[in-house]
C-alpha positions in Angstrom: 107.4 140.6 27.7 107.1 136.8 27.8 110.6 136.6 27.3 111.6 138.5 30.1 109.8 136.1 32.4 111.6 133.2 31.2 114.8 134.5 31.6 113.9 135.6 34.9 112.7 132.3 35.9 115.8 130.4 34.3 117.8 133.1 36.7 116.2 132.2 40.2 116.9 128.4 39.0 120.1 129.1 38.7 120.5 130.8 42.1 118.7 128.6 43.8 120.6 125.7 42.6 124.0 127.5 43.7 121.9 127.8 47.4 121.1 124.7 47.7 124.3 123.2 46.8 125.9 125.5 49.3 124.0 124.1 52.1 123.5 120.6 51.6 127.2 118.7 53.2 127.9 115.1 54.2 127.6 113.9 57.8 130.8 112.5 59.0 130.0 111.8 62.9 126.5 112.1 65.1 126.8 112.4 69.0 124.0 113.2 71.4 124.6 114.9 74.5 122.9 115.0 77.6 121.5 111.8 77.8 121.2 110.4 81.4 117.8 107.7 81.2 117.7 107.4 77.5 120.0 104.9 75.8 122.7 106.2 73.1 120.5 103.5 70.2 117.3 104.4 71.5 117.7 108.3 70.5 119.7 107.6 67.4 116.4 105.3 66.4 114.5 108.9 66.2 117.0 110.5 63.9 115.8 109.7 60.4 119.3 109.6 58.6 122.7 107.7 59.1 126.5 108.7 59.2 127.2 109.6 54.9 124.0 110.5 54.3 123.6 114.5 52.6 121.9 116.8 54.9 120.1 120.0 54.4 118.1 122.4 57.1 115.4 120.7 56.4 116.4 116.9 57.2 117.7 118.3 60.7 114.3 120.3 61.6 112.3 117.1 60.9 115.3 115.2 63.0 114.5 117.5 65.8 110.6 116.8 65.1 111.1 113.2 65.5 112.7 113.4 68.9 110.5 115.6 70.5 107.6 113.2 68.9 109.6 110.0 71.1 108.0 112.1 74.5 111.7 111.6 76.0 112.7 115.3 76.0 112.0 118.8 77.1 114.4 120.3 75.4 116.8 119.5 71.9 119.5 121.9 70.5 121.6 121.1 67.1 125.4 122.3 66.5 126.9 121.8 63.6 131.0 121.2 64.2 132.4 120.7 60.5 130.6 117.8 58.9 129.8 116.5 62.8 126.1 117.2 63.9 126.1 117.4 67.7 122.4 117.3 69.7 122.7 118.8 73.2 119.1 117.3 74.7 117.7 117.8 78.1 115.7 114.8 79.1 112.3 114.6 80.6 111.7 114.2 84.2 110.5 110.5 85.4 107.4 110.8 87.9 108.8 109.3 91.4 105.5 109.8 93.4 102.3 111.2 92.4 100.3 112.7 95.9 97.1 114.3 96.2 96.0 116.5 98.8 92.3 117.7 99.8 90.4 115.7 97.4 87.4 114.0 99.2 84.5 113.6 96.4 87.3 112.1 94.3 88.8 108.9 95.7 93.0 108.6 95.4 92.5 105.4 92.9 90.0 107.1 90.4 92.0 110.1 90.2 95.6 107.6 89.5 93.1 105.7 86.8 92.6 108.7 85.6 96.2 110.3 85.3 97.0 106.5 84.2 94.9 107.6 80.8 96.8 110.5 80.1 99.8 108.6 80.3 100.9 110.6 84.0 101.9 107.4 86.2 104.9 106.6 88.3 107.7 105.6 86.6 107.1 107.4 83.4 108.4 110.8 81.8 106.4 114.0 82.5 104.8 115.7 80.2 104.2 119.3 80.9 102.0 119.8 78.3 99.1 117.8 79.3 99.2 118.9 83.2 97.2 122.2 82.5 94.2 120.2 80.9 94.1 117.5 83.8 93.6 120.5 86.0 90.9 122.1 84.1 89.5 118.9 83.9 89.1 118.0 87.6 87.6 121.4 87.8 85.2 120.7 85.1 83.8 117.7 86.8 83.4 119.7 90.3 81.4 122.6 88.3 79.2 119.6 87.3 78.8 118.4 90.8 77.8 122.2 91.7 81.6 122.9 93.5 81.7 126.1 91.4 84.3 127.4 93.7 86.5 124.3 93.3 89.8 125.0 92.6 92.7 122.2 91.4 96.9 123.5 91.3 99.7 121.2 90.3 102.8 121.3 92.0 106.4 119.6 90.8 109.3 119.2 93.0 112.6 118.2 91.8 114.4 115.3 92.8 118.2 114.0 92.3 119.0 112.1 89.3 115.9 114.1 87.0 113.2 112.4 89.2 109.8 114.5 90.0 107.2 114.4 92.9 103.9 115.2 91.2 101.6 116.7 93.8 97.8 117.7 92.7 96.0 119.9 95.7 92.5 120.6 95.7 90.1 122.8 97.1 86.7 121.4 96.8 84.3 123.9 98.5 80.7 123.4 98.9 78.7 122.3 96.3 75.7 125.1 95.7 72.7 125.0 96.8 69.4 124.8 95.0 67.4 127.8 96.0 64.4 127.2 93.6 63.0 125.3 90.6 60.7 126.8 88.2 58.8 125.1 85.6 57.3 127.1 82.9 54.9 126.0 80.5 53.2 123.2 82.3 49.5 123.2 82.6 48.3 119.6 82.9 50.2 118.7 85.5 51.2 120.9 88.4 54.9 121.9 89.5 54.6 120.3 93.0 53.4 116.7 90.9 56.3 117.0 88.5 58.6 118.3 91.0 57.9 115.5 93.7 59.2 112.7 90.6 62.6 114.4 90.3 65.7 113.7 92.3 66.8 117.3 92.4 64.8 119.3 95.3 64.8 122.5 97.4 63.7 124.1 100.5 64.4 120.7 102.5 63.2 120.7 106.0 67.1 119.9 108.5 66.0 116.7 109.3 65.6 115.4 105.9 69.2 114.8 105.4 68.6 112.3 102.2 67.1 115.2 100.2 69.3 116.1 96.8 69.1 119.7 97.2 72.8 120.2 96.0 72.9 121.3 92.1 74.5 118.4 90.0 74.3 118.8 86.2 74.3 114.8 85.7 71.2 114.6 88.3 69.4 117.3 86.4 69.6 115.6 82.8 68.4 112.6 84.7 65.5 114.4 85.9 64.3 116.2 82.4 64.3 112.7 81.1 62.1 111.9 84.1 59.8 114.4 83.2 59.9 113.7 79.5 59.5 109.8 80.4 55.9 111.2 82.8 54.5 112.7 79.8 55.4 110.1 77.6 53.7 107.4 79.4 50.7 109.4 79.6 49.8 110.1 75.8 51.8 113.5 75.1 54.0 112.4 72.6 54.9 115.9 71.3 55.8 116.7 74.7 59.3 118.3 75.0 61.9 120.5 76.9 62.4 123.9 75.1 65.1 125.0 77.4 66.9 125.1 80.8 68.3 127.7 82.2 70.7 127.4 85.1 71.7 131.1 87.0 74.1 131.3 89.8 74.3 133.7 92.8 77.2 136.2 92.7 79.1 134.1 95.7 78.6 131.1 93.9 76.7 128.8 96.3 73.4 129.0 95.2 71.5 128.3 91.7 68.0 128.4 90.3 66.9 126.6 88.0 64.4 127.0 84.8 62.6 124.8 83.0 60.5 125.8 79.8 58.0 123.2 78.5 55.9 122.5 76.0 52.9 119.7 76.7 51.4 119.5 73.9 48.2 117.2 73.5 47.4 113.5 74.2 47.3 110.7 71.7 45.9 107.6 70.6 47.3 104.7 69.1 45.5 104.1 65.6 47.2 101.0 64.8 50.6 98.6 65.3 52.4 96.9 62.1 55.5 94.9 62.2 57.6 95.3 59.5 60.7 93.3 58.5 61.8 89.5 58.7 60.5 87.9 62.3 62.5 84.5 62.0 59.8 82.3 61.2 57.9 83.7 64.9 55.4 86.2 63.4 52.5 84.6 65.1 54.3 84.3 68.6 55.6 87.9 68.1 52.3 89.0 67.4 50.8 87.7 70.5 53.4 88.5 73.0 52.7 92.6 71.8 50.6 94.4 74.7 50.3 97.2 72.2 46.7 97.7 71.5 45.1 100.0 69.3 42.4 102.5 70.7 44.7 102.7 73.9 46.3 106.1 75.1 50.1 106.3 73.9 52.5 104.8 76.7 56.2 105.7 76.4 57.2 103.1 78.6 55.3 100.5 77.1 56.2 100.8 73.7 60.2 100.5 75.3 58.8 97.1 77.2 57.6 95.7 74.0 60.9 96.6 72.4 62.7 94.6 75.2 60.6 91.9 75.3 60.8 91.0 71.2 64.5 91.4 71.9 64.8 89.0 74.3 62.2 86.7 72.7 64.8 86.4 69.5 67.7 86.3 71.9 66.0 82.7 73.4 66.6 81.5 69.8 70.1 82.7 68.7 69.6 85.6 67.6 71.8 87.7 69.5 72.0 91.0 68.6 68.5 91.7 67.2 67.4 95.6 66.1 64.0 95.9 67.2 62.9 99.7 66.5 59.0 101.6 66.6 58.7 104.1 64.0 55.7 106.5 65.1 53.6 107.8 61.8 52.0 110.8 63.8 48.5 112.2 62.7 48.3 115.8 64.3 45.3 116.2 62.7 43.5 113.5 65.0 45.7 113.3 67.6 46.8 109.8 66.7 49.7 107.9 65.9 50.4 104.7 64.4 53.6 102.5 65.3 55.1 100.3 62.8 57.7 97.9 64.7 60.8 97.5 62.6 62.5 94.0 63.7 65.7 92.9 61.9 66.8 89.8 63.7 70.3 90.1 62.1 72.7 86.4 62.2 71.8 83.5 64.2 74.9 83.2 66.6 76.3 80.2 68.0 78.6 79.6 71.0 82.1 78.9 70.5 83.8 78.3 73.6 82.4 78.9 77.7 85.6 80.1 79.3 85.8 80.7 83.5 88.5 83.1 85.2 88.7 83.5 89.2 88.1 79.8 89.8 91.7 79.5 91.8 90.5 77.0 94.2 87.2 75.5 92.7 87.9 73.1 89.5 86.6 74.2 86.3 84.1 70.9 85.8 82.6 71.9 88.9 81.8 75.1 87.2 80.4 73.9 84.0 78.4 71.0 85.3 76.1 74.2 85.8 75.9 75.6 82.5 72.8 75.7 80.6 74.2 77.4 77.9 75.8 74.3 75.5 79.0 75.1 73.5 78.1 75.0 70.0 74.3 75.2 70.5 72.9 79.1 69.5 73.1 81.4 72.0 70.4 82.0 74.0 70.2 84.8 76.3 67.8 83.0 78.8 70.2 80.0 78.6 73.1 82.2 80.2 71.4 84.0 82.5 70.4 80.6 84.0 73.4 79.7 84.1 75.1 82.3 85.6 72.0 81.8 88.3 73.0 78.4 89.1 76.4 79.6 89.4 75.7 82.0 92.0 73.6 79.3 94.1 76.9 78.2 95.0 77.4 78.8 98.8 81.5 78.9 97.5 81.0 81.7 95.1 80.6 85.7 96.2 80.1 87.1 92.4 79.5 85.8 89.2 79.8 87.8 85.7 79.8 87.2 82.1 80.5 88.6 79.1 79.6 88.1 75.5 82.7 88.4 73.1 82.6 88.4 69.3 84.9 86.4 67.7 87.2 88.7 65.5 86.2 88.1 61.7 83.3 85.5 62.6 79.8 87.8 62.9 77.9 84.5 63.9 80.3 83.1 66.8 80.9 84.3 70.1 82.8 83.3 73.4 81.0 83.4 76.5 83.6 84.3 79.4 82.5 84.0 83.1 84.4 85.5 85.9 84.1 84.3 89.4 84.8 85.9 92.6 85.1 83.0 95.2 85.0 82.9 99.0 86.0 81.0 101.9 84.1 77.3 101.7 85.3 76.4 104.7 84.1 77.3 108.3 85.1 76.9 111.5 81.9 77.0 113.1 82.1 78.1 117.0 80.2 80.0 119.2 80.4 82.2 122.8 77.7 83.5 124.4 76.5 83.9 128.1 73.0 83.8 129.5 71.3 83.7 132.9 70.5 80.0 132.9 73.6 78.6 130.7 76.7 81.2 131.9 79.3 80.6 129.4 79.4 78.2 126.2 81.6 77.8 124.1 81.5 75.1 120.7 83.9 74.5 117.8 83.9 72.7 114.6 84.9 72.2 111.0 82.9 72.2 107.8 84.2 72.2 104.2 81.4 72.9 101.7 84.1 72.9 98.7 86.1 70.2 99.5 89.2 70.4 97.2 87.7 72.2 94.9 85.3 69.4 93.8 82.4 71.1 95.5 81.6 68.3 97.4 80.8 68.6 101.4 82.8 67.3 104.0 82.5 67.7 107.1 84.6 67.2 110.7 82.7 68.4 114.0 83.8 68.0 117.5 82.1 70.1 119.4 81.1 71.1 123.1 79.8 73.3 125.2 77.7 73.5 128.6 75.1 71.0 128.1 76.2 69.0 124.8 79.2 67.0 123.6 79.1 66.0 119.9 81.5 64.2 117.2 79.7 63.7 113.5 81.3 62.8 110.5 79.5 63.9 106.9 80.2 64.1 103.2 77.8 65.1 100.4 78.6 64.5 96.6 75.8 66.9 94.9 76.8 65.5 91.4 77.1 61.5 92.1 75.7 61.2 88.7 76.1 63.5 85.7 72.1 64.0 86.3 72.6 65.8 89.4 71.5 62.7 91.6 73.3 63.3 94.7 74.5 61.3 97.5 75.5 61.8 101.2 75.9 59.8 104.5 76.8 60.9 108.3 77.6 59.4 111.4 77.2 60.9 114.5 77.3 60.6 118.6 75.9 62.7 120.8 76.2 63.7 124.7 72.9 65.7 125.4 72.4 67.4 128.9 69.1 68.6 128.9 69.1 70.5 132.1 72.0 72.9 130.9 70.1 74.1 128.0 67.8 75.7 129.5 65.6 73.0 129.5 64.3 70.2 132.3 66.9 67.8 133.2 67.4 64.6 131.4 70.8 63.3 129.9 70.5 62.0 126.1 73.3 59.9 124.5 72.9 59.8 121.0 74.5 57.3 118.4 73.3 57.7 114.6 73.9 56.6 110.8 72.0 57.9 107.8 72.1 57.8 104.3 70.1 60.2 102.0 69.7 60.9 98.1 68.5 63.6 96.3 66.9 63.7 92.7 66.3 66.9 90.3 62.9 67.4 89.2 63.3 70.4 87.5 66.2 73.2 87.5 64.8 74.5 90.8 63.0 71.3 92.6 64.4 68.8 93.9 62.9 65.4 96.1 65.0 64.1 98.9 65.0 60.9 100.0 67.1 59.8 103.3 67.4 56.5 106.2 69.0 56.4 109.0 69.5 54.1 112.3 69.6 56.0 115.6 70.6 54.7 119.0 69.1 56.7 122.2 69.7 56.1 125.7 67.9 58.4 128.3 69.0 58.7 131.6 68.4 60.8 135.1 65.0 62.0 134.0 63.7 64.4 136.6 60.2 63.4 135.8 57.4 66.0 135.1 53.4 66.2 134.4 53.9 66.4 130.3 56.5 63.0 130.5 54.9 61.0 133.3 52.6 59.1 130.8 55.6 58.7 128.2 57.6 57.6 131.1 55.1 55.0 132.8 54.7 53.3 129.0 58.5 52.8 128.5 60.0 52.4 132.0 60.8 49.1 133.9 58.7 48.8 136.7 61.2 47.0 138.9 63.5 49.7 138.3 61.9 53.2 138.0 65.3 55.1 137.9 66.8 52.9 135.4 68.1 54.3 131.7 65.7 54.0 128.7 67.1 52.3 125.3 65.4 53.0 122.2 66.4 52.0 118.6 64.3 53.4 115.6 64.7 53.2 111.8 64.5 56.7 110.1 62.6 57.1 106.7 62.9 60.9 105.4 61.5 62.2 102.2 61.8 65.9 101.4 61.1 68.6 98.6 63.5 71.6 98.3 62.7 74.6 95.7 65.0 77.4 95.5 65.1 80.6 92.9 67.6 82.8 95.0 69.8 85.0 92.9 72.7 83.4 95.4 74.0 80.6 97.5 75.0 83.4 100.0 73.1 86.4 101.0 70.8 86.1 98.5 68.3 89.6 97.7 65.8 88.4 95.4 63.8 85.1 94.7 62.4 82.7 97.4 63.2 78.9 99.0 60.9 76.6 100.5 61.5 73.3 102.0 58.9 70.8 102.8 60.3 67.4 105.2 58.7 64.5 106.0 60.1 62.2 109.0 58.8 59.1 110.5 60.2 56.0 112.2 59.5 52.3 110.4 57.0 50.6 112.8 58.7 47.9 113.9 60.6 50.2 115.5 61.0 51.0 119.4 59.2 54.5 119.0 57.1 55.4 115.9 56.5 59.2 115.5 56.4 61.6 112.6 57.5 64.8 112.2 56.2 67.3 109.5 58.4 70.9 109.0 57.9 73.5 106.6 60.1 76.3 105.9 59.6 79.6 103.8 61.8 82.8 102.6 61.3 84.9 100.1 63.6 88.2 99.3 62.0 91.5 97.5 64.3 93.5 96.0 63.2 97.4 96.7 65.4 99.1 94.6 66.9 97.8 90.9 70.6 97.3 92.6 69.2 95.1 95.0 71.3 96.5 98.0 68.0 97.2 99.9 65.3 94.3 100.2 62.7 92.8 101.9 63.1 89.1 103.8 60.4 87.5 105.0 60.3 84.0 107.1 57.7 81.2 107.7 58.4 78.1 110.0 55.3 75.7 110.7 56.0 72.2 111.9 54.1 69.6 113.9 54.8 66.3 115.2 53.2 63.5 117.1 53.3 59.3 118.0 51.3 57.0 115.9 50.3 53.1 116.6 50.1 51.5 119.8 52.7 49.7 122.2 51.0 47.8 125.2 48.0 49.1 125.0 48.9 52.9 124.8 48.7 55.2 122.2 52.5 55.7 120.8 53.7 59.2 121.6 56.1 61.7 120.5 59.4 61.5 122.2 60.2 64.4 124.8 63.7 65.1 123.1 62.1 65.6 119.3 60.1 68.2 120.9 60.4 71.8 118.9 62.0 74.5 120.4 62.6 77.8 119.7 64.8 81.0 121.1 68.3 81.9 120.0 69.9 83.2 116.6 68.1 80.4 114.7 64.4 81.2 115.7 63.7 83.9 118.0 66.6 86.5 118.4 66.2 88.3 121.6 65.6 85.1 124.0 68.1 82.9 125.1 68.3 79.3 123.5 65.4 76.7 123.4 63.7 78.8 126.6 60.9 79.8 124.7 57.6 77.2 125.1 55.8 74.5 127.4 57.2 74.6 130.8 57.3 71.3 132.9 54.6 71.1 135.7 55.2 69.6 138.7 52.2 68.1 140.9 52.8 67.5 144.7 50.4 65.5 146.8 49.3 67.6 150.1 49.8 65.3 153.1 47.9 65.8 156.7 50.1 64.6 159.7 48.7 61.5 162.0 48.6 60.6 165.3 52.3 60.4 166.8 53.1 56.8 167.2 55.7 55.6 170.0 59.0 55.9 167.8 57.9 59.8 167.5 57.2 59.4 163.8 53.8 60.0 162.5 51.4 58.1 159.8 50.1 60.7 157.9 47.7 60.6 155.0 47.7 62.5 151.4 44.6 64.1 150.5 42.7 63.7 147.7 44.0 64.7 143.7 42.2 68.3 144.5 44.4 69.2 146.7 47.7 68.8 145.2 50.0 71.7 145.1 51.6 72.2 141.5 54.9 74.4 140.5 55.9 75.9 137.2 59.5 75.0 136.1 61.1 78.1 134.1 62.8 75.8 132.0 61.2 74.7 128.4 60.6 71.0 127.9 59.3 72.1 124.0 56.5 71.3 122.3 54.4 69.7 119.2 54.2 72.1 117.3 55.8 75.3 116.3 55.2 78.3 114.1 57.4 81.6 113.4 57.6 84.0 111.1 60.1 87.1 110.7 60.6 89.7 108.6 63.9 91.6 107.6 64.9 94.9 105.8 68.3 94.6 104.1 70.0 97.3 104.3 73.5 98.7 102.7 76.1 98.4 105.4 77.4 101.8 106.3 80.8 103.1 106.4 82.0 99.7 104.4 84.0 99.9 101.0 81.7 98.4 98.0 84.5 95.2 97.8 83.1 94.0 101.1 79.0 94.4 100.2 79.1 90.8 99.0 80.7 89.0 102.4 78.8 91.5 105.3 75.1 91.6 105.5 73.0 94.1 107.9 69.7 94.3 108.5 66.6 95.3 110.8 64.3 92.7 111.9 61.1 91.5 113.4 61.0 88.1 114.7 57.5 86.3 116.1 56.4 82.9 116.8 55.9 80.1 119.6 56.0 76.7 120.8 52.9 74.2 122.0 51.7 70.9 122.9 48.8 70.2 121.4 48.2 67.6 123.5 48.6 69.6 126.5 45.1 69.9 128.2 44.3 72.6 130.4 40.8 71.0 132.0 43.1 67.9 133.5 43.9 70.5 136.2 40.5 72.0 136.6 39.8 70.0 139.9 42.9 71.9 141.4 42.6 74.5 144.2 41.8 77.5 142.1 45.0 79.5 143.4 47.1 76.3 142.4 45.3 75.9 138.7 46.2 79.7 138.2 49.8 79.0 138.5 49.4 76.6 135.3 49.3 78.5 131.6 47.6 76.8 128.7 50.7 75.6 126.7 48.5 74.8 123.5 47.8 78.0 123.6 49.2 79.6 120.2 47.9 83.5 121.1 50.7 82.9 124.1 53.1 84.2 121.5 56.6 85.8 121.7 58.3 88.7 119.8 61.4 91.0 119.6 62.6 93.7 117.1 66.5 94.4 116.5 69.5 94.4 114.4 71.8 92.1 112.9 75.2 92.2 111.4 76.3 88.9 109.2 80.0 88.7 107.9 81.5 85.8 105.8 84.9 85.8 108.0 87.7 83.6 106.8 87.0 81.6 109.6 83.0 81.1 108.2 79.6 82.7 108.8 80.1 85.3 111.7 76.4 86.8 112.9 75.9 89.6 115.7 72.2 90.4 116.7 71.1 92.9 118.9 67.3 92.5 119.9 64.8 93.9 122.3 61.9 91.7 123.4 58.5 93.3 122.3 56.4 90.6 124.0 57.2 88.1 126.4 55.7 85.5 128.9 56.7 85.7 132.7 59.8 84.5 133.5 61.0 84.4 130.0 64.8 84.5 129.9 65.7 87.2 127.3 69.1 88.3 125.3 70.0 91.6 124.0 72.8 90.8 122.3 74.1 87.3 121.0 77.3 86.3 118.9 77.6 83.2 116.8 80.2 81.7 114.2 79.3 79.0 111.8 75.6 80.0 111.7 74.2 78.8 108.1 72.2 81.4 106.3 
């Protein structure tokens, strides 16, 4: 039997050798027909043999697979002509254009990016095998957002030269409405209490258009996590969602959701232990640990503890610590022991700090804001602080950073900062119309990042109906490497108060000054300044509040002459800022306290004290919704004596309010004390021979008064406001950092604390009633409205629509105002 098997095997081997010998041949030539776009050389590189090689059917079949694998061909056929091989191929079509029709939930950019991931792009060959998978994937997406009737089809249109157009047609339909959400198994917390904490809802009234009553798979998963966290934060350590059922109505327009839960019992913390390597910070880590034995278990507090320890270690170079809490649950007494395992990993050092996106700003300007140094260990707090300092620069719109580990080095990283610049120069301009000011225009130029150096250069030539000015200013915020700033300015101004809604006078001013700033810490600066100023007052329309000032300084021999004053100003100020951005901040605060006084040897001796404060409170984690509160307080007065009289505050230094920068809804400079004119009453005398009459004046108690509708300002100001900052509707996300929309309420007043209403008590009651108490802050004004701000290529622009809520008789209100060049 064995001999027979051996003989049979020998026979088969002999026959096989004869068959193999009959199939093998030596190829003499290889030809590829049907090529259009693919070069012959490129096709031959995918054929795994050359002329002169010995071939058989197996090697030929392998060459066909290799050609298909290249992705260039839809059909391949091989023919043998003697010892010649002829490949007849049909190339895949080239995609000429990709079109989308009917898609609203998915943007064209999102679809293009998704197709690009599948190598479906314009200019590439079309792989028909992936089209059906793309259609199914898109339909799965629509199903995940509750659109179960959605349908996606593709259409291929052939074009000359082996090209095609690929068109996707979408029938999205409406998302299925949630008919009901049932929670089964809950006894501790009611359905209403749990449903009130999740996003998905049902049965919402028609006016609640913000309600999430359309089914979305991702939202449901998030809601399940929310319910789970709600229980864990209250000690229910064994809580779990056992199952979830989502059933659909036959028409696929509605869904019913059921959640089956097990609540369990509450657990208390029996103890907290730390295990692992604490990198020498054991005492500090234990001190910052908020978890305490005897307290109810709280999942959020456990997560917070892990984050606090991780951030603490990250401050000292341990960039990738692993902090994990391992619970030891005792179901008998319902307690849990928390074991916090800490593995700090290696201390990581910074190799390089790189910058990109700064096309105008020099790298040195950005690098000087860095608090994370190269060569030092990586500190997450220093990196975040560096980002905050960059974000406060007014010429940067956004700042992002990424930490990249260097290949082959587990303790070295590079930090890549990516910045997006915004226009740093501004063409300051304004246009407005009021019943008093009529049409007003102004223009100027300011550059906050001169030649990319971060220095400020401004040259302004402004003119409007009441002011003409020219000024030149320059500031170097880093005059020294220690961030000591140095700046200077020179200016000339001619001001016609009568055209600025104030009592008439002309003021020509010429001045120059220097200022220095010194950092106290990362957030606080102290500033000093000195300036010389010359004022020339003319065409003064005398009124009651100014008469005392005029009597002190006017020349009795030339009562209508101009007044000239030279003063040396001394300034000191404190400024503090923790804002997250220099332009359109959404969190943090900014305060400034300034004190200005003239030197004792100046022609005028006075002081001004001013305090400004802004607080931003983000309402959402994304900080797209924020609340801004504003406060401004100011007081000024004279000091010392001149010619036996007390020095007074010059009237042109008075505080003023009204307009875009102070009280929106009121015309510029119209809020505050008004001019009082007092006229003596006369009775006619006996006619004289020439036809005249001598007449005589009655006593001061018979004087007549008139109150001007124009403001004269005051020596004290109090302004406040609150704004709700909201996302700008119908605006692309890319413009979110350059356009801001807010709803505001402004309130405030300007008063004259030196005004004494009793001075007019001797007047006739009818005349006395004409005068208001201009020292009373209770005569405040308020307004509310909408503000839209835009960082345009010409500079900041602001549009305000405001309605006066509380006004005083004869106030000049303004519903709409528009300005260019406002400082934010």
